[in-house]
LONU-485523 format. One record per residue (C-alpha): residue number from 0; x, z, y negated. Coordinates in steps of 0.2 Angstrom, whole numbers. Each point is the difference from the previous one (the first is absolute). Layout:
# residues N
+-----+-------+-------+-------+
! pos !    xx !    zz !    yy !
+-----+-------+-------+-------+
! NUM !     X !     Z !     Y !
...
+-----+-------+-------+-------+
***
This chain:
# residues 265
+-----+-------+-------+-------+
! pos !    xx !    zz !    yy !
+-----+-------+-------+-------+
!   0 !    -5 !   -29 !    97 !
!   1 !    18 !    -4 !     4 !
!   2 !    15 !    13 !    -6 !
!   3 !    16 !    -1 !    -5 !
!   4 !     7 !    13 !    12 !
!   5 !    13 !   -10 !    11 !
!   6 !    12 !    -5 !   -17 !
!   7 !    13 !    -7 !     1 !
!   8 !    16 !     6 !    -8 !
!   9 !     5 !    -6 !   -16 !
!  10 !    -3 !     6 !   -20 !
!  11 !   -19 !    -2 !     0 !
!  12 !    -1 !     3 !    19 !
!  13 !   -18 !     4 !     4 !
!  14 !    -8 !    -2 !   -19 !
!  15 !   -14 !   -11 !    -4 !
!  16 !     1 !   -11 !   -18 !
!  17 !   -11 !   -10 !    -9 !
!  18 !     7 !   -11 !    -8 !
!  19 !    -9 !   -15 !   -15 !
!  20 !     6 !   -15 !    -2 !
!  21 !     9 !     0 !    16 !
!  22 !    -4 !   -20 !     4 !
!  23 !    16 !    -7 !    -5 !
!  24 !    16 !     7 !   -11 !
!  25 !     2 !    17 !    -6 !
!  26 !   -13 !     6 !    11 !
!  27 !     2 !   -10 !    14 !
!  28 !    20 !     4 !     1 !
!  29 !    -4 !    21 !    -3 !
!  30 !   -15 !    -4 !    17 !
!  31 !    15 !    -6 !    11 !
!  32 !    12 !    13 !    -8 !
!  33 !   -13 !    14 !     5 !
!  34 !    -2 !    -5 !    15 !
!  35 !    17 !    -1 !     4 !
!  36 !     3 !    19 !    -2 !
!  37 !   -16 !     4 !     9 !
!  38 !   -15 !    -2 !   -10 !
!  39 !   -15 !    -7 !     4 !
!  40 !    -6 !   -11 !   -14 !
!  41 !   -18 !    -5 !    -7 !
!  42 !     5 !   -16 !   -10 !
!  43 !   -14 !    -5 !   -13 !
!  44 !    -1 !   -16 !    -8 !
!  45 !   -12 !   -13 !    -5 !
!  46 !    12 !   -10 !    13 !
!  47 !     7 !    16 !    13 !
!  48 !    14 !    -6 !    12 !
!  49 !    -3 !    -3 !    18 !
!  50 !    -5 !    18 !    10 !
!  51 !    10 !     7 !    13 !
!  52 !     4 !    19 !     8 !
!  53 !     4 !     6 !   -15 !
!  54 !   -10 !    -8 !   -15 !
!  55 !   -17 !    -2 !    -4 !
!  56 !    -4 !   -15 !   -10 !
!  57 !   -14 !     4 !   -12 !
!  58 !    -5 !   -13 !   -12 !
!  59 !    -5 !     9 !   -17 !
!  60 !    -2 !    -5 !   -16 !
!  61 !     6 !    14 !   -12 !
!  62 !   -13 !    -7 !   -13 !
!  63 !   -14 !     4 !    13 !
!  64 !    -3 !    23 !     2 !
!  65 !   -10 !    -4 !    16 !
!  66 !    13 !   -11 !    10 !
!  67 !    13 !    13 !    -6 !
!  68 !   -11 !    14 !     8 !
!  69 !    -4 !    -9 !    15 !
!  70 !    19 !    -4 !     3 !
!  71 !     3 !    19 !    -3 !
!  72 !   -13 !     2 !    12 !
!  73 !     8 !   -11 !    13 !
!  74 !    17 !     6 !    -2 !
!  75 !    -7 !    19 !     4 !
!  76 !    -8 !    -6 !    16 !
!  77 !    13 !    -9 !     7 !
!  78 !    13 !    13 !    -4 !
!  79 !    -8 !    17 !    -5 !
!  80 !     8 !     3 !   -17 !
!  81 !    11 !    -7 !   -15 !
!  82 !    17 !     6 !    -4 !
!  83 !     7 !   -12 !   -11 !
!  84 !    -9 !   -10 !   -15 !
!  85 !    11 !   -15 !    -7 !
!  86 !   -13 !    -8 !   -15 !
!  87 !     8 !   -17 !    -1 !
!  88 !   -11 !   -14 !    -1 !
!  89 !     2 !    -7 !   -19 !
!  90 !     0 !   -17 !    -8 !
!  91 !    15 !    -7 !   -14 !
!  92 !   -11 !   -13 !   -10 !
!  93 !     6 !    -9 !   -17 !
!  94 !    -3 !     8 !   -14 !
!  95 !     0 !    -6 !   -19 !
!  96 !     5 !    11 !   -14 !
!  97 !   -14 !    14 !    -2 !
!  98 !    -9 !   -11 !   -15 !
!  99 !    -2 !   -16 !    11 !
! 100 !    -1 !    12 !    17 !
! 101 !   -17 !    -6 !     7 !
! 102 !   -14 !    13 !     7 !
! 103 !    -1 !    -7 !    17 !
! 104 !    20 !     1 !     4 !
! 105 !     1 !    20 !    -9 !
! 106 !   -17 !     3 !    13 !
! 107 !     6 !    -7 !    15 !
! 108 !    18 !     9 !    -3 !
! 109 !    -6 !    16 !    -4 !
! 110 !   -13 !     0 !    13 !
! 111 !    10 !    -3 !    15 !
! 112 !    19 !     9 !    -6 !
! 113 !    -9 !    14 !    -5 !
! 114 !   -19 !     4 !     3 !
! 115 !     4 !    -6 !    17 !
! 116 !    13 !    13 !     0 !
! 117 !   -13 !    14 !    -4 !
! 118 !   -14 !   -10 !    12 !
! 119 !    12 !     2 !    13 !
! 120 !     5 !    19 !    -2 !
! 121 !   -19 !     3 !    -3 !
! 122 !    -2 !    -7 !    18 !
! 123 !    16 !     8 !     9 !
! 124 !     3 !    16 !   -10 !
! 125 !   -15 !     9 !    10 !
! 126 !     9 !    -2 !    16 !
! 127 !    19 !     7 !    -7 !
! 128 !    -9 !    15 !    -6 !
! 129 !    -4 !     4 !    17 !
! 130 !    15 !    -3 !     7 !
! 131 !     9 !    17 !     5 !
! 132 !    17 !   -10 !    -1 !
! 133 !    -2 !    -5 !   -16 !
! 134 !     3 !   -16 !    -8 !
! 135 !    10 !   -13 !    -9 !
! 136 !    -8 !   -14 !   -11 !
! 137 !    10 !   -13 !    -9 !
! 138 !    -6 !   -12 !   -12 !
! 139 !     8 !   -16 !    -4 !
! 140 !     4 !     0 !   -20 !
! 141 !    15 !   -10 !    -6 !
! 142 !    13 !     0 !   -11 !
! 143 !   -14 !    -6 !   -12 !
! 144 !    -7 !    18 !     2 !
! 145 !    14 !     6 !    -9 !
! 146 !     7 !   -12 !   -13 !
! 147 !   -13 !   -14 !    -6 !
! 148 !     4 !   -19 !    -2 !
! 149 !    -9 !   -15 !   -12 !
! 150 !   -15 !    -6 !     8 !
! 151 !    -4 !    13 !    13 !
! 152 !   -11 !    10 !    -8 !
! 153 !   -12 !     2 !    12 !
! 154 !    12 !     1 !    15 !
! 155 !     9 !    12 !   -11 !
! 156 !   -14 !    12 !    -2 !
! 157 !    -5 !     0 !    16 !
! 158 !    17 !     4 !     7 !
! 159 !     5 !    11 !   -12 !
! 160 !   -19 !    10 !     1 !
! 161 !     4 !     3 !    17 !
! 162 !    15 !    12 !    -4 !
! 163 !   -12 !    10 !    -7 !
! 164 !   -12 !     0 !    12 !
! 165 !    14 !     5 !    13 !
! 166 !     4 !    14 !   -10 !
! 167 !   -20 !     6 !    -1 !
! 168 !    -1 !    -2 !    19 !
! 169 !    15 !     9 !     4 !
! 170 !    -8 !    16 !    -7 !
! 171 !   -17 !    -6 !     9 !
! 172 !     8 !    -2 !    16 !
! 173 !    14 !    13 !    -1 !
! 174 !   -11 !    14 !     6 !
! 175 !    -4 !    -9 !    15 !
! 176 !    17 !    -2 !     5 !
! 177 !     2 !   -20 !    -9 !
! 178 !    14 !    -8 !    -8 !
! 179 !    -3 !   -16 !   -14 !
! 180 !    13 !    -9 !    -4 !
! 181 !     2 !   -17 !    -9 !
! 182 !    13 !   -14 !     4 !
! 183 !     6 !   -13 !   -14 !
! 184 !     8 !   -16 !     7 !
! 185 !     8 !   -13 !   -11 !
! 186 !    -7 !   -20 !     6 !
! 187 !     0 !    -1 !    19 !
! 188 !     3 !   -17 !     8 !
! 189 !   -19 !    -1 !     5 !
! 190 !   -13 !   -14 !    -4 !
! 191 !    -5 !    15 !   -14 !
! 192 !    15 !    -4 !   -10 !
! 193 !     7 !   -15 !     5 !
! 194 !   -17 !   -12 !    -4 !
! 195 !    -1 !   -15 !   -10 !
! 196 !    -8 !     9 !   -15 !
! 197 !    13 !    17 !     0 !
! 198 !    14 !   -14 !     1 !
! 199 !    -4 !   -10 !   -14 !
! 200 !     0 !    18 !   -11 !
! 201 !    19 !     0 !     5 !
! 202 !     4 !   -19 !    -5 !
! 203 !   -15 !    -7 !   -10 !
! 204 !    14 !   -16 !    -3 !
! 205 !    -4 !    -7 !    17 !
! 206 !   -15 !    -8 !     8 !
! 207 !     1 !     5 !    16 !
! 208 !    13 !    18 !     1 !
! 209 !     5 !     6 !    18 !
! 210 !     8 !    16 !     5 !
! 211 !    17 !    -7 !    -3 !
! 212 !    -5 !    -5 !   -16 !
! 213 !    -3 !    18 !    -5 !
! 214 !    14 !     8 !     9 !
! 215 !    11 !     5 !   -17 !
! 216 !   -15 !     5 !    -9 !
! 217 !    -5 !    11 !    12 !
! 218 !    16 !     6 !     1 !
! 219 !     4 !     5 !   -18 !
! 220 !   -13 !    14 !     1 !
! 221 !    10 !    11 !    13 !
! 222 !    15 !     8 !     1 !
! 223 !     6 !    -5 !    18 !
! 224 !     2 !   -18 !     2 !
! 225 !   -16 !    -4 !    11 !
! 226 !   -16 !   -12 !    -9 !
! 227 !   -12 !    10 !    11 !
! 228 !    -1 !    13 !    14 !
! 229 !    -7 !    -3 !    18 !
! 230 !   -19 !     6 !     6 !
! 231 !    10 !    12 !    12 !
! 232 !    10 !     9 !   -15 !
! 233 !   -16 !     6 !    -8 !
! 234 !    -7 !     3 !    20 !
! 235 !    15 !    12 !     4 !
! 236 !    -4 !    11 !   -17 !
! 237 !   -19 !     3 !     4 !
! 238 !     7 !     4 !    17 !
! 239 !    10 !    12 !    -7 !
! 240 !   -15 !     7 !   -12 !
! 241 !   -11 !     1 !    17 !
! 242 !    12 !    10 !    10 !
! 243 !     5 !    14 !     2 !
! 244 !    15 !    -1 !    -9 !
! 245 !    -9 !     0 !   -16 !
! 246 !   -11 !    15 !     7 !
! 247 !     4 !     9 !   -19 !
! 248 !    -1 !   -14 !   -11 !
! 249 !   -16 !    -1 !   -10 !
! 250 !    -5 !    -9 !   -15 !
! 251 !    16 !   -10 !    -1 !
! 252 !     4 !   -20 !    -5 !
! 253 !    10 !    -6 !    11 !
! 254 !    10 !   -18 !    -7 !
! 255 !     6 !   -14 !    12 !
! 256 !     5 !   -12 !   -15 !
! 257 !    19 !    -2 !     1 !
! 258 !     3 !     9 !   -16 !
! 259 !   -16 !   -10 !   -13 !
! 260 !    -5 !    16 !    -6 !
! 261 !    18 !     7 !    -2 !
! 262 !     6 !   -17 !    -9 !
! 263 !   -17 !    -2 !   -10 !
! 264 !    -6 !    19 !    -1 !
+-----+-------+-------+-------+
***
């Protein structure tokens, strides 16, 4: 068993983080920020990033409890404990209005975006409760977890439910020094958002819309003059919640949304 006694300086010096959905986008950006700030990271995903001295890649499907349990066991074997959980794995699929939404899409989104977070908690929380230094849990919600939008029934249901789970889990982990918060980013410039199916939602008049074609529609939803934010913008917010700078923040919902929820309520 290795430890993190020889900590590097940084806002997460010596901490061990477990991140799901760490293979790309927000999850990978957060893994890099955490490492920059002194943490070591267990990076879990269907296709995890490459290993290095500070990153343990773990092949995980959050729909499979056994793979999550094995990943947590491997993390504890390598690093000895877990201090931070960022439950970030998720999907954003094209949806139809409620009466037209097919059950397969509903089940897939709920199974990954909601049940996958519960399974992750089920695997990680026993280790967090044994951590004498307390812990920080961040659940990746969305602006959809604050306000709904048309043709997003499954996604909005899942992301809204995470807000409720964070309140419950803040109670359950609080007695063990644990904090639980949610992040609520607006559209992020990743393949999860800037893919063909999602772009067509904003420009149905075009056969093959590109990101450049949707800049103006995306900007209209925000107070600040940007169409979308970068993964590192979310990673920085997660870093804050994971750090001791947020040591008395729990049960909170942090928006990283360029003012979109303020604009639209």
